[in-house]
RODO-2510 file (C-alpha; in nm, 4 decimals, decimal comma):
residues 79
     n   res          X          Y          Z
     1     m    15,8700     8,9873     7,3065
     2     s    16,0512     9,1122     6,9154
     3     e    15,8156     9,1174     6,6132
     4     a    16,0902     8,7601     6,4922
     5     a    15,9923     8,5669     6,7514
     6     r    15,5874     8,6055     6,7607
     7     l    15,4194     8,2977     6,7575
     8     i    15,1452     8,4717     6,6208
     9     a    15,2052     8,7307     6,3675
    10     p    14,9957     8,7783     5,9880
    11     e    15,3301     8,7049     5,7449
    12     k    15,3367     8,3270     5,6951
    13     r    15,6394     8,1502     5,7645
    14     g    15,8238     7,7979     5,6310
    15     e    15,5658     7,5733     5,8830
    16     d    15,2928     7,6697     5,7841
    17     v    15,1559     7,3622     5,5843
    18     d    14,7769     7,5042     5,7063
    19     a    14,7486     7,5575     5,2848
    20     t    14,8619     7,2233     5,1584
    21     l    14,6206     7,0192     5,4239
    22     r    14,3156     7,2336     5,3837
    23     p    14,1350     7,1704     5,0838
    24     q    14,1320     7,4177     4,8009
    25     t    13,7920     7,4153     4,5919
    26     l    13,5348     7,2494     4,6755
    27     d    13,5840     6,9800     4,4362
    28     e    13,8870     6,8668     4,6966
    29     f    13,6057     6,7859     4,9618
    30     t    13,5187     6,4383     5,0108
    31     g    13,1070     6,3065     5,1058
    32     q    12,8682     6,5094     5,0600
    33     a    12,7771     6,5431     4,6671
    34     e    12,5129     6,6781     4,7202
    35     a    12,4987     7,0291     4,9488
    36     r    12,8778     7,0966     4,8083
    37     a    12,6394     7,1012     4,4645
    38     n    12,4122     7,3400     4,6108
    39     l    12,7016     7,5491     4,7792
    40     k    12,8360     7,5767     4,3795
    41     i    12,5522     7,6715     4,3336
    42     f    12,5429     7,9734     4,5849
    43     i    12,8402     8,0253     4,5301
    44     e    12,7905     8,0820     4,1122
    45     a    12,5004     8,2789     4,2164
    46     a    12,6443     8,5423     4,4690
    47     r    12,9630     8,5948     4,1890
    48     n    12,6686     8,6575     3,8594
    49     r    12,4930     8,9339     4,1184
    50     g    12,8402     9,0643     4,1728
    51     e    12,6979     9,0424     4,5767
    52     a    12,9159     8,8136     4,8591
    53     l    12,7821     8,4636     4,9623
    54     d    12,4977     8,5325     5,1657
    55     h    12,5739     8,3639     5,4915
    56     v    12,5473     8,0085     5,5211
    57     l    12,5298     7,7265     5,7829
    58     f    12,6339     7,4493     5,8314
    59     v    12,4056     7,1405     6,0475
    60     g    12,5021     6,8121     6,1541
    61     p    12,6681     6,5159     6,3479
    62     p    13,0188     6,6345     6,3962
    63     r    13,2330     6,3647     6,2279
    64     a    13,4343     6,1744     6,4218
    65     r    13,8048     6,1859     6,5655
    66     q    14,0092     5,9478     6,3846
    67     d    14,2054     5,8999     6,7373
    68     d    13,8573     5,8156     6,8552
    69     a    13,7908     5,5864     6,5546
    70     g    13,6638     5,2253     6,7375
    71     a    13,7586     5,3214     7,1080
    72     d    13,4052     5,3466     7,3712
    73     h    13,4717     5,6121     7,5471
    74     g    13,2467     5,6557     7,8667
    75     e    13,0523     6,0181     7,9440
    76     g    13,3232     6,2491     8,0341
    77     a    13,6397     6,0295     7,9288
    78     r    13,6915     6,2479     7,6380
    79     r    14,0334     6,4275     7,6029
***
């Protein structure tokens, strides 16, 4: 397979739209204002120390997928 035909490559391609869909700053995230405020403090403290941010673990229920909103799926019926 030629390098040009590879589906996985480190270079950006024209159809790569992840950057426009993903929030670039914490202010672009919706909801969880308290968690975002704490995360901002953690990040700023690490920057001031000149260190990398320690590991951060986010805990909570997964968000419902939009295509499942309002649907009543039985156990095992998920796609």
